[in-house]
Structure formats: structure tokens, C-alpha cells
All heavy atoms as TSV, in Angstrom:
chain	resi	resn	atom	element	x	y	z
A	1	MET	N	N	117.414	71.880	90.107
A	1	MET	CA	C	116.411	72.595	90.589
A	1	MET	C	C	116.415	72.587	92.203
A	1	MET	O	O	116.241	73.507	92.774
A	1	MET	CB	C	115.015	71.980	90.156
A	1	MET	CG	C	113.873	72.550	90.649
A	1	MET	SD	S	113.646	74.303	90.161
A	1	MET	CE	C	112.174	74.675	90.941
A	2	ILE	N	N	116.686	71.313	92.654
A	2	ILE	CA	C	116.646	71.200	94.145
A	2	ILE	C	C	117.943	71.919	94.781
A	2	ILE	O	O	117.766	72.505	95.836
A	2	ILE	CB	C	116.746	69.636	94.549
A	2	ILE	CG1	C	115.399	69.074	94.153
A	2	ILE	CG2	C	116.949	69.476	96.050
A	2	ILE	CD1	C	115.396	67.482	94.311
A	3	LYS	N	N	118.968	71.927	94.042
A	3	LYS	CA	C	120.226	72.667	94.463
A	3	LYS	C	C	119.886	74.137	94.562
A	3	LYS	O	O	120.385	74.814	95.609
A	3	LYS	CB	C	121.431	72.372	93.601
A	3	LYS	CG	C	122.646	72.691	94.091
A	3	LYS	CD	C	123.833	72.209	93.264
A	3	LYS	CE	C	125.061	72.393	93.896
A	3	LYS	NZ	N	126.246	71.833	93.173
A	4	THR	N	N	119.247	74.704	93.595
A	4	THR	CA	C	118.930	76.175	93.634
A	4	THR	C	C	117.936	76.370	94.700
A	4	THR	O	O	117.956	77.550	95.323
A	4	THR	CB	C	118.397	76.642	92.291
A	4	THR	OG1	O	117.238	75.863	91.896
A	4	THR	CG2	C	119.484	76.538	91.139
A	5	LEU	N	N	116.973	75.534	94.895
A	5	LEU	CA	C	115.949	75.675	96.012
A	5	LEU	C	C	116.683	75.722	97.353
A	5	LEU	O	O	116.262	76.564	98.214
A	5	LEU	CB	C	114.991	74.640	95.886
A	5	LEU	CG	C	113.789	74.853	96.782
A	5	LEU	CD1	C	112.972	76.142	96.549
A	5	LEU	CD2	C	112.859	73.653	96.744
A	6	LYS	N	N	117.660	74.827	97.562
A	6	LYS	CA	C	118.341	74.738	98.868
A	6	LYS	C	C	119.148	75.986	99.052
A	6	LYS	O	O	119.340	76.560	100.036
A	6	LYS	CB	C	119.254	73.543	98.939
A	6	LYS	CG	C	118.601	72.247	99.126
A	6	LYS	CD	C	119.521	71.179	99.283
A	6	LYS	CE	C	118.856	69.784	99.483
A	6	LYS	NZ	N	119.887	68.637	99.490
A	7	THR	N	N	119.672	76.477	97.918
A	7	THR	CA	C	120.507	77.838	98.035
A	7	THR	C	C	119.589	78.961	98.345
A	7	THR	O	O	119.986	79.931	99.071
A	7	THR	CB	C	121.206	77.977	96.645
A	7	THR	OG1	O	121.992	76.924	96.420
A	7	THR	CG2	C	122.077	79.152	96.824
A	8	LEU	N	N	118.411	79.070	97.666
A	8	LEU	CA	C	117.502	80.149	97.826
A	8	LEU	C	C	116.681	80.170	99.115
A	8	LEU	O	O	116.265	81.244	99.488
A	8	LEU	CB	C	116.700	80.294	96.546
A	8	LEU	CG	C	117.230	80.727	95.384
A	8	LEU	CD1	C	116.173	80.631	94.195
A	8	LEU	CD2	C	117.864	82.048	95.421
A	9	SER	N	N	116.469	78.984	99.661
A	9	SER	CA	C	115.582	78.910	100.875
A	9	SER	C	C	115.959	79.859	101.966
A	9	SER	O	O	115.072	80.496	102.631
A	9	SER	CB	C	115.406	77.505	101.223
A	9	SER	OG	O	116.574	76.898	101.624
A	10	PRO	N	N	117.180	79.991	102.388
A	10	PRO	CA	C	117.466	80.959	103.418
A	10	PRO	C	C	117.260	82.308	103.115
A	10	PRO	O	O	116.639	83.024	103.998
A	10	PRO	CB	C	119.095	80.722	103.675
A	10	PRO	CG	C	119.410	79.426	103.131
A	10	PRO	CD	C	118.485	79.247	101.986
A	11	TYR	N	N	117.529	82.700	101.872
A	11	TYR	CA	C	117.188	84.067	101.355
A	11	TYR	C	C	115.565	84.344	101.431
A	11	TYR	O	O	115.149	85.451	101.768
A	11	TYR	CB	C	117.688	84.327	100.048
A	11	TYR	CG	C	119.240	84.194	100.045
A	11	TYR	CD1	C	119.897	83.154	99.310
A	11	TYR	CD2	C	119.975	85.165	100.746
A	11	TYR	CE1	C	121.276	83.118	99.359
A	11	TYR	CE2	C	121.299	85.142	100.844
A	11	TYR	CZ	C	121.989	84.153	100.022
A	11	TYR	OH	O	123.379	84.082	100.103
A	12	ILE	N	N	114.945	83.312	101.021
A	12	ILE	CA	C	113.421	83.525	101.092
A	12	ILE	C	C	112.910	83.656	102.495
A	12	ILE	O	O	112.094	84.451	102.730
A	12	ILE	CB	C	112.689	82.168	100.359
A	12	ILE	CG1	C	113.062	82.144	98.950
A	12	ILE	CG2	C	111.218	82.228	100.612
A	12	ILE	CD1	C	112.690	80.910	98.183
A	13	VAL	N	N	113.456	82.886	103.369
A	13	VAL	CA	C	113.081	83.042	104.751
A	13	VAL	C	C	113.450	84.366	105.347
A	13	VAL	O	O	112.655	85.064	106.068
A	13	VAL	CB	C	113.779	81.923	105.724
A	13	VAL	CG1	C	113.569	82.177	107.159
A	13	VAL	CG2	C	113.206	80.603	105.208
A	14	ILE	N	N	114.608	84.928	105.007
A	14	ILE	CA	C	115.081	86.191	105.455
A	14	ILE	C	C	114.112	87.276	104.895
A	14	ILE	O	O	113.628	88.261	105.623
A	14	ILE	CB	C	116.509	86.502	105.026
A	14	ILE	CG1	C	117.524	85.593	105.818
A	14	ILE	CG2	C	116.830	87.934	105.169
A	14	ILE	CD1	C	118.860	85.626	105.337
A	15	VAL	N	N	113.729	87.178	103.623
A	15	VAL	CA	C	112.921	88.143	103.033
A	15	VAL	C	C	111.509	88.075	103.595
A	15	VAL	O	O	110.905	89.042	103.802
A	15	VAL	CB	C	112.728	87.992	101.415
A	15	VAL	CG1	C	111.711	88.668	100.849
A	15	VAL	CG2	C	114.075	88.281	100.780
A	16	ALA	N	N	110.950	86.866	103.855
A	16	ALA	CA	C	109.707	86.721	104.452
A	16	ALA	C	C	109.688	87.384	105.918
A	16	ALA	O	O	108.715	88.131	106.251
A	16	ALA	CB	C	109.234	85.348	104.501
A	17	THR	N	N	110.719	87.201	106.667
A	17	THR	CA	C	110.896	87.707	108.014
A	17	THR	C	C	110.922	89.154	107.954
A	17	THR	O	O	110.352	89.903	108.798
A	17	THR	CB	C	112.149	87.084	108.631
A	17	THR	OG1	O	112.099	85.740	108.676
A	17	THR	CG2	C	112.296	87.571	110.038
A	18	ALA	N	N	111.689	89.749	107.024
A	18	ALA	CA	C	111.736	91.161	106.882
A	18	ALA	C	C	110.404	91.777	106.494
A	18	ALA	O	O	110.000	92.864	107.122
A	18	ALA	CB	C	112.791	91.572	105.814
A	19	LEU	N	N	109.736	91.181	105.708
A	19	LEU	CA	C	108.350	91.703	105.302
A	19	LEU	C	C	107.311	91.580	106.545
A	19	LEU	O	O	106.598	92.527	106.785
A	19	LEU	CB	C	107.754	90.843	104.127
A	19	LEU	CG	C	108.413	91.075	102.795
A	19	LEU	CD1	C	107.809	90.074	101.735
A	19	LEU	CD2	C	108.313	92.441	102.368
A	20	VAL	N	N	107.389	90.512	107.391
A	20	VAL	CA	C	106.569	90.461	108.445
A	20	VAL	C	C	106.974	91.339	109.470
A	20	VAL	O	O	106.114	92.086	110.178
A	20	VAL	CB	C	106.644	88.901	109.094
A	20	VAL	CG1	C	105.954	88.976	110.464
A	20	VAL	CG2	C	106.026	87.936	108.160
A	21	THR	N	N	108.287	91.726	109.719
A	21	THR	CA	C	108.713	92.728	110.590
A	21	THR	C	C	108.329	94.060	110.097
A	21	THR	O	O	107.874	94.903	110.885
A	21	THR	CB	C	110.277	92.673	110.722
A	21	THR	OG1	O	110.672	91.332	111.158
A	21	THR	CG2	C	110.705	93.702	111.810
A	22	TRP	N	N	108.460	94.256	108.815
A	22	TRP	CA	C	108.003	95.623	108.352
A	22	TRP	C	C	106.486	95.817	108.557
A	22	TRP	O	O	106.132	96.988	108.967
A	22	TRP	CB	C	108.321	95.751	106.802
A	22	TRP	CG	C	107.917	97.034	106.170
A	22	TRP	CD1	C	106.681	97.222	105.468
A	22	TRP	CD2	C	108.661	98.187	106.179
A	22	TRP	NE1	N	106.618	98.531	105.148
A	22	TRP	CE2	C	107.838	99.200	105.410
A	22	TRP	CE3	C	109.840	98.597	106.716
A	22	TRP	CZ2	C	108.306	100.405	105.338
A	22	TRP	CZ3	C	110.327	99.880	106.403
A	22	TRP	CH2	C	109.551	100.849	105.780
A	23	GLY	N	N	105.711	94.910	108.277
A	23	GLY	CA	C	104.291	95.003	108.522
A	23	GLY	C	C	103.917	95.263	109.932
A	23	GLY	O	O	103.083	96.023	110.328
A	24	SER	N	N	104.640	94.637	110.847
A	24	SER	CA	C	104.396	94.767	112.336
A	24	SER	C	C	104.760	96.069	112.769
A	24	SER	O	O	104.045	96.772	113.446
A	24	SER	CB	C	105.221	93.674	113.083
A	24	SER	OG	O	105.099	93.899	114.516
A	25	PHE	N	N	105.868	96.670	112.320
A	25	PHE	CA	C	106.256	97.955	112.614
A	25	PHE	C	C	105.304	98.991	112.058
A	25	PHE	O	O	105.106	99.979	112.684
A	25	PHE	CB	C	107.660	98.223	112.193
A	25	PHE	CG	C	108.817	97.657	113.158
A	25	PHE	CD1	C	109.884	97.187	112.553
A	25	PHE	CD2	C	108.612	97.650	114.583
A	25	PHE	CE1	C	110.915	96.557	113.498
A	25	PHE	CE2	C	109.592	97.142	115.338
A	25	PHE	CZ	C	110.647	96.528	114.805
A	26	SER	N	N	104.987	98.846	110.808
A	26	SER	CA	C	104.013	99.693	110.143
A	26	SER	C	C	102.673	99.758	110.949
A	26	SER	O	O	102.111	101.025	111.170
A	26	SER	CB	C	103.735	99.192	108.720
A	26	SER	OG	O	102.835	100.167	108.125
A	27	ALA	N	N	102.184	98.617	111.434
A	27	ALA	CA	C	100.969	98.661	112.185
A	27	ALA	C	C	101.130	99.387	113.460
A	27	ALA	O	O	100.269	100.194	113.889
A	27	ALA	CB	C	100.532	97.117	112.385
A	28	ARG	N	N	102.225	99.130	114.147
A	28	ARG	CA	C	102.394	99.785	115.450
A	28	ARG	C	C	102.627	101.305	115.179
A	28	ARG	O	O	102.130	102.081	116.011
A	28	ARG	CB	C	103.720	99.304	116.179
A	28	ARG	CG	C	103.615	97.823	116.730
A	28	ARG	CD	C	104.828	97.372	117.317
A	28	ARG	NE	N	104.746	95.990	117.744
A	28	ARG	CZ	C	105.675	95.372	118.377
A	28	ARG	NH1	N	106.858	96.000	118.538
A	28	ARG	NH2	N	105.467	94.105	118.688
A	29	LEU	N	N	103.363	101.672	114.181
A	29	LEU	CA	C	103.463	103.199	113.895
A	29	LEU	C	C	102.136	103.776	113.634
A	29	LEU	O	O	101.787	104.911	114.068
A	29	LEU	CB	C	104.368	103.365	112.645
A	29	LEU	CG	C	104.664	104.852	112.321
A	29	LEU	CD1	C	105.403	105.535	113.575
A	29	LEU	CD2	C	105.581	104.836	111.055
A	30	ASN	N	N	101.252	103.170	112.791
A	30	ASN	CA	C	99.943	103.646	112.482
A	30	ASN	C	C	99.132	103.818	113.903
A	30	ASN	O	O	98.378	104.767	114.127
A	30	ASN	CB	C	99.160	102.671	111.588
A	30	ASN	CG	C	99.662	102.851	110.295
A	30	ASN	OD1	O	100.370	103.740	109.894
A	30	ASN	ND2	N	99.414	101.888	109.403
A	31	GLU	N	N	99.289	102.913	114.830
A	31	GLU	CA	C	98.563	102.957	116.061
A	31	GLU	C	C	99.195	104.085	116.918
A	31	GLU	O	O	98.380	104.921	117.534
A	31	GLU	CB	C	98.715	101.679	116.904
A	31	GLU	CG	C	97.923	101.591	118.120
A	31	GLU	CD	C	96.418	101.617	117.925
A	31	GLU	OE1	O	95.963	101.124	116.807
A	31	GLU	OE2	O	95.741	102.084	118.756
A	32	VAL	N	N	100.401	104.336	116.907
A	32	VAL	CA	C	101.002	105.483	117.629
A	32	VAL	C	C	100.452	106.778	117.034
A	32	VAL	O	O	100.137	107.755	117.832
A	32	VAL	CB	C	102.590	105.317	117.613
A	32	VAL	CG1	C	103.140	106.586	118.089
A	32	VAL	CG2	C	102.967	104.259	118.426
A	33	GLU	N	N	100.452	106.841	115.710
A	33	GLU	CA	C	100.008	108.168	115.182
A	33	GLU	C	C	98.545	108.384	115.435
A	33	GLU	O	O	98.145	109.432	115.712
A	33	GLU	CB	C	100.097	107.964	113.571
A	33	GLU	CG	C	101.557	108.076	113.127
A	33	GLU	CD	C	101.673	107.895	111.595
A	33	GLU	OE1	O	100.640	107.430	110.956
A	33	GLU	OE2	O	102.739	108.121	111.084
A	34	ARG	N	N	97.643	107.290	115.557
A	34	ARG	CA	C	96.246	107.452	115.844
A	34	ARG	C	C	96.180	107.906	117.336
A	34	ARG	O	O	95.430	108.762	117.637
A	34	ARG	CB	C	95.504	106.123	115.626
A	34	ARG	CG	C	94.018	106.288	115.820
A	34	ARG	CD	C	93.243	104.981	115.548
A	34	ARG	NE	N	93.826	104.256	114.461
A	34	ARG	CZ	C	94.143	102.960	114.311
A	34	ARG	NH1	N	94.005	102.270	115.459
A	34	ARG	NH2	N	94.579	102.439	113.260
A	35	LYS	N	N	97.023	107.334	118.198
A	35	LYS	CA	C	96.918	107.708	119.663
A	35	LYS	C	C	97.302	109.256	119.732
A	35	LYS	O	O	96.924	109.949	120.530
A	35	LYS	CB	C	97.745	106.943	120.461
A	35	LYS	CG	C	97.186	105.541	120.676
A	35	LYS	CD	C	97.942	104.661	121.604
A	35	LYS	CE	C	97.308	103.333	121.838
A	35	LYS	NZ	N	98.009	102.377	122.790
A	36	ALA	N	N	98.415	109.627	118.976
A	36	ALA	CA	C	98.904	111.026	119.057
A	36	ALA	C	C	97.694	111.962	118.506
A	36	ALA	O	O	97.627	113.080	119.082
A	36	ALA	CB	C	100.128	111.195	118.162
A	37	ASP	N	N	97.045	111.537	117.556
A	37	ASP	CA	C	95.946	112.415	117.007
A	37	ASP	C	C	94.847	112.597	118.180
A	37	ASP	O	O	94.326	113.626	118.379
A	37	ASP	CB	C	95.336	111.841	115.742
A	37	ASP	CG	C	96.336	111.962	114.585
A	37	ASP	OD1	O	97.240	112.836	114.642
A	37	ASP	OD2	O	96.035	111.255	113.629
A	38	ASN	N	N	94.565	111.356	118.776
A	38	ASN	CA	C	93.542	111.430	119.874
A	38	ASN	C	C	94.071	112.343	121.040
A	38	ASN	O	O	93.186	113.123	121.520
A	38	ASN	CB	C	93.291	110.031	120.346
A	38	ASN	CG	C	92.509	109.195	119.289
A	38	ASN	OD1	O	91.943	109.724	118.484
A	38	ASN	ND2	N	92.521	107.822	119.588
A	39	ILE	N	N	95.215	112.378	121.358
A	39	ILE	CA	C	95.759	113.199	122.467
A	39	ILE	C	C	95.719	114.579	122.053
A	39	ILE	O	O	95.245	115.450	122.735
A	39	ILE	CB	C	97.179	112.756	122.817
A	39	ILE	CG1	C	97.175	111.409	123.454
A	39	ILE	CG2	C	97.791	113.752	123.642
A	39	ILE	CD1	C	98.478	110.874	123.777
A	40	ALA	N	N	95.945	114.934	120.814
A	40	ALA	CA	C	95.877	116.282	120.416
A	40	ALA	C	C	94.379	116.822	120.375
A	40	ALA	O	O	94.103	117.889	120.748
A	40	ALA	CB	C	96.392	116.371	118.910
A	41	THR	N	N	93.399	115.974	119.995
A	41	THR	CA	C	92.067	116.289	120.066
A	41	THR	C	C	91.700	116.535	121.588
A	41	THR	O	O	90.855	117.532	121.788
A	41	THR	CB	C	91.241	115.188	119.383
A	41	THR	OG1	O	91.748	114.891	118.083
A	41	THR	CG2	C	89.780	115.614	119.464
A	42	ILE	N	N	92.105	115.755	122.377
A	42	ILE	CA	C	91.849	115.861	123.869
A	42	ILE	C	C	92.369	117.065	124.394
A	42	ILE	O	O	91.670	117.846	125.084
A	42	ILE	CB	C	92.340	114.661	124.663
A	42	ILE	CG1	C	91.462	113.425	124.289
A	42	ILE	CG2	C	92.159	114.816	126.127
A	42	ILE	CD1	C	92.051	112.082	124.792
A	43	GLN	N	N	93.577	117.435	123.962
A	43	GLN	CA	C	94.147	118.694	124.418
A	43	GLN	C	C	93.337	119.964	123.967
A	43	GLN	O	O	93.173	120.829	124.718
A	43	GLN	CB	C	95.542	118.824	123.912
A	43	GLN	CG	C	96.550	117.926	124.670
A	43	GLN	CD	C	97.918	117.910	124.055
A	43	GLN	OE1	O	98.139	118.216	122.970
A	43	GLN	NE2	N	98.921	117.575	124.857
A	44	GLN	N	N	92.854	119.837	122.700
A	44	GLN	CA	C	92.033	121.041	122.138
A	44	GLN	C	C	90.823	121.061	123.031
A	44	GLN	O	O	90.357	122.180	123.271
A	44	GLN	CB	C	91.717	120.794	120.719
A	44	GLN	CG	C	93.021	120.994	119.748
A	44	GLN	CD	C	92.745	120.519	118.393
A	44	GLN	OE1	O	91.707	120.041	117.981
A	44	GLN	NE2	N	93.748	120.857	117.557
A	45	ASP	N	N	90.205	119.965	123.273
A	45	ASP	CA	C	88.849	119.907	123.956
A	45	ASP	C	C	89.109	120.466	125.402
A	45	ASP	O	O	88.283	121.165	125.872
A	45	ASP	CB	C	88.236	118.461	124.161
A	45	ASP	CG	C	87.772	118.096	122.764
A	45	ASP	OD1	O	87.622	118.883	121.903
A	45	ASP	OD2	O	87.616	116.836	122.695
A	46	ILE	N	N	90.226	120.163	126.078
A	46	ILE	CA	C	90.469	120.594	127.397
A	46	ILE	C	C	90.605	122.214	127.362
A	46	ILE	O	O	90.227	122.952	128.225
A	46	ILE	CB	C	91.799	119.913	127.929
A	46	ILE	CG1	C	91.429	118.490	128.240
A	46	ILE	CG2	C	92.223	120.700	129.145
A	46	ILE	CD1	C	92.590	117.670	128.703
A	47	ALA	N	N	91.340	122.635	126.320
A	47	ALA	CA	C	91.597	124.100	126.201
A	47	ALA	C	C	90.155	124.896	126.025
A	47	ALA	O	O	89.996	125.864	126.665
A	47	ALA	CB	C	92.431	124.414	125.033
A	48	VAL	N	N	89.309	124.348	125.226
A	48	VAL	CA	C	87.966	124.890	125.121
A	48	VAL	C	C	87.223	124.817	126.436
A	48	VAL	O	O	86.629	125.940	126.793
A	48	VAL	CB	C	87.109	124.125	123.932
A	48	VAL	CG1	C	85.727	124.590	123.963
A	48	VAL	CG2	C	87.849	124.418	122.607
A	49	MET	N	N	87.297	123.762	127.149
A	49	MET	CA	C	86.623	123.730	128.433
A	49	MET	C	C	87.235	124.582	129.423
A	49	MET	O	O	86.514	125.187	130.203
A	49	MET	CB	C	86.706	122.234	128.913
A	49	MET	CG	C	85.834	121.190	128.293
A	49	MET	SD	S	86.071	119.636	129.168
A	49	MET	CE	C	86.435	118.552	127.737
A	50	LYS	N	N	88.568	124.736	129.438
A	50	LYS	CA	C	89.152	125.700	130.406
A	50	LYS	C	C	88.713	127.182	130.049
A	50	LYS	O	O	88.324	127.868	131.037
A	50	LYS	CB	C	90.637	125.612	130.124
A	50	LYS	CG	C	91.444	126.415	131.120
A	50	LYS	CD	C	92.888	126.131	131.036
A	50	LYS	CE	C	93.749	126.917	131.910
A	50	LYS	NZ	N	95.217	126.781	131.739
A	51	GLN	N	N	88.533	127.479	128.802
A	51	GLN	CA	C	88.179	128.797	128.435
A	51	GLN	C	C	86.607	129.030	128.856
A	51	GLN	O	O	86.382	130.110	129.327
A	51	GLN	CB	C	88.264	128.982	126.950
A	51	GLN	CG	C	87.991	130.446	126.552
A	51	GLN	CD	C	89.091	131.442	127.074
A	51	GLN	OE1	O	90.226	131.029	127.265
A	51	GLN	NE2	N	88.682	132.596	127.192
A	52	ASP	N	N	85.834	127.986	128.633
A	52	ASP	CA	C	84.388	128.177	129.200
A	52	ASP	C	C	84.265	128.259	130.597
A	52	ASP	O	O	83.478	128.926	131.100
A	52	ASP	CB	C	83.709	126.872	128.608
A	52	ASP	CG	C	83.404	126.847	127.152
A	52	ASP	OD1	O	83.540	127.933	126.422
A	52	ASP	OD2	O	83.067	125.845	126.657
A	53	ILE	N	N	85.087	127.511	131.352
A	53	ILE	CA	C	85.076	127.655	132.858
A	53	ILE	C	C	85.519	129.005	133.237
A	53	ILE	O	O	84.934	129.606	134.177
A	53	ILE	CB	C	85.925	126.418	133.455
A	53	ILE	CG1	C	85.307	125.203	133.267
A	53	ILE	CG2	C	86.194	126.866	134.931
A	53	ILE	CD1	C	86.193	123.934	133.678
A	54	LYS	N	N	86.475	129.591	132.606
A	54	LYS	CA	C	86.943	130.915	133.031
A	54	LYS	C	C	85.771	131.982	132.686
A	54	LYS	O	O	85.524	132.770	133.477
A	54	LYS	CB	C	88.130	131.331	132.160
A	54	LYS	CG	C	89.463	130.747	132.658
A	54	LYS	CD	C	90.631	131.217	131.820
A	54	LYS	CE	C	91.883	130.585	132.225
A	54	LYS	NZ	N	93.053	131.034	131.453
A	55	TRP	N	N	85.127	131.764	131.535
A	55	TRP	CA	C	83.991	132.608	131.275
A	55	TRP	C	C	82.838	132.439	132.182
A	55	TRP	O	O	82.211	133.475	132.691
A	55	TRP	CB	C	83.443	132.330	129.820
A	55	TRP	CG	C	82.287	133.193	129.366
A	55	TRP	CD1	C	82.260	134.537	128.959
A	55	TRP	CD2	C	80.946	132.856	129.617
A	55	TRP	NE1	N	81.133	134.915	128.680
A	55	TRP	CE2	C	80.192	133.982	129.185
A	55	TRP	CE3	C	80.196	131.720	130.087
A	55	TRP	CZ2	C	78.815	134.019	129.034
A	55	TRP	CZ3	C	78.899	131.695	130.085
A	55	TRP	CH2	C	78.173	132.869	129.691
A	56	MET	N	N	82.470	131.243	132.610
A	56	MET	CA	C	81.495	131.068	133.574
A	56	MET	C	C	81.798	131.570	134.879
A	56	MET	O	O	80.880	132.145	135.666
A	56	MET	CB	C	81.150	129.526	133.677
A	56	MET	CG	C	80.401	128.930	132.597
A	56	MET	SD	S	79.828	127.263	132.814
A	56	MET	CE	C	81.284	126.361	132.406
A	57	LYS	N	N	83.105	131.396	135.342
A	57	LYS	CA	C	83.479	131.991	136.599
A	57	LYS	C	C	83.461	133.517	136.672
A	57	LYS	O	O	82.823	134.107	137.600
A	57	LYS	CB	C	85.000	131.580	136.923
A	57	LYS	CG	C	85.501	132.163	138.299
A	57	LYS	CD	C	86.878	131.707	138.377
A	57	LYS	CE	C	87.535	132.281	139.670
A	57	LYS	NZ	N	88.905	131.867	139.791
A	58	ALA	N	N	83.860	134.146	135.527
A	58	ALA	CA	C	83.682	135.663	135.498
A	58	ALA	C	C	82.185	136.099	135.444
A	58	ALA	O	O	81.823	137.012	136.079
A	58	ALA	CB	C	84.329	136.220	134.203
A	59	PHE	N	N	81.309	135.275	134.758
A	59	PHE	CA	C	79.942	135.575	134.650
A	59	PHE	C	C	79.302	135.399	136.121
A	59	PHE	O	O	78.452	136.289	136.426
A	59	PHE	CB	C	79.330	134.664	133.643
A	59	PHE	CG	C	77.737	134.914	133.569
A	59	PHE	CD1	C	77.333	136.000	132.924
A	59	PHE	CD2	C	76.892	133.992	134.136
A	59	PHE	CE1	C	75.897	136.160	132.803
A	59	PHE	CE2	C	75.575	134.205	133.958
A	59	PHE	CZ	C	75.045	135.290	133.281
A	60	LEU	N	N	79.650	134.323	136.807
A	60	LEU	CA	C	78.996	134.207	138.070
A	60	LEU	C	C	79.587	135.258	139.186
A	60	LEU	O	O	78.841	135.685	140.000
A	60	LEU	CB	C	79.298	132.816	138.620
A	60	LEU	CG	C	78.618	131.694	137.884
A	60	LEU	CD1	C	79.136	130.365	138.296
A	60	LEU	CD2	C	77.103	131.769	138.023
A	61	LEU	N	N	80.712	135.691	138.965
A	61	LEU	CA	C	81.294	136.729	139.811
A	61	LEU	C	C	80.570	138.013	139.632
A	61	LEU	O	O	80.224	138.776	140.588
A	61	LEU	CB	C	82.859	136.819	139.662
A	61	LEU	CG	C	83.629	135.621	140.324
A	61	LEU	CD1	C	85.116	135.847	139.967
A	61	LEU	CD2	C	83.445	135.604	141.779
A	62	LYS	N	N	80.306	138.313	138.344
A	62	LYS	CA	C	79.533	139.593	138.002
A	62	LYS	C	C	78.050	139.540	138.485
A	62	LYS	O	O	77.551	140.510	138.935
A	62	LYS	CB	C	79.538	139.825	136.475
A	62	LYS	CG	C	80.900	140.198	135.978
A	62	LYS	CD	C	80.864	140.388	134.482
A	62	LYS	CE	C	82.148	140.756	133.819
A	62	LYS	NZ	N	82.108	140.862	132.435
A	63	MET	N	N	77.493	138.350	138.520
A	63	MET	CA	C	76.105	138.187	138.984
A	63	MET	C	C	76.008	138.335	140.501
A	63	MET	O	O	74.997	138.947	140.940
A	63	MET	CB	C	75.629	136.751	138.688
A	63	MET	CG	C	75.178	136.653	137.232
A	63	MET	SD	S	74.435	135.111	136.897
A	63	MET	CE	C	73.036	135.050	138.027
A	64	ASN	N	N	77.031	137.982	141.197
A	64	ASN	CA	C	76.977	138.034	142.652
A	64	ASN	C	C	77.217	139.550	143.176
A	64	ASN	O	O	76.853	139.843	144.300
A	64	ASN	CB	C	78.040	137.237	143.303
A	64	ASN	CG	C	77.599	135.729	143.269
A	64	ASN	OD1	O	76.489	135.422	143.150
A	64	ASN	ND2	N	78.609	134.867	143.363
A	65	ARG	N	N	77.612	140.436	142.300
A	65	ARG	CA	C	77.977	141.858	142.833
A	65	ARG	C	C	76.720	142.562	142.667
A	65	ARG	O	O	75.722	142.711	142.288
A	65	ARG	CB	C	79.026	142.443	141.893
A	65	ARG	CG	C	80.233	141.854	142.145
A	65	ARG	CD	C	81.419	142.476	141.304
A	65	ARG	NE	N	82.612	141.833	141.454
A	65	ARG	CZ	C	83.712	142.162	140.943
A	65	ARG	NH1	N	83.782	143.219	140.266
A	65	ARG	NH2	N	84.792	141.487	141.277
């Protein structure tokens, strides 16, 4: 029993390390995806604001005439 445990212990450590690394990368990837979604939302909001500003500018120019 002890002999097999000594034989298996390095493999157990390798598997545990791989699982921790996988979890860490998965968490980082999820965070990057969340930030990308936030950036896309911000870009859409900026496009709407830009369109509103163009409309307000045209409206104000028409009022001054």
C-alpha cells in the first residue's frame, strides 16, 4: 500500500496542479469575457450619444436661423 502511494503521489500532485491551473485560467477567461462585454456595451452607448449630439447640433443650428 505504501509503495503504491509513493508511486502515485507525484501523479496526484501533477493532477492537482493541473486542476488548479485550469481553474485559474478559466476564472481569468471569464473575467476577460465580462470586460469585453462591458466594452461592447460602452461602445454602443457612445454611438447612441454621438447620434444624439449630432441631432441636437442640427436642431440648434435650425433654431438660430
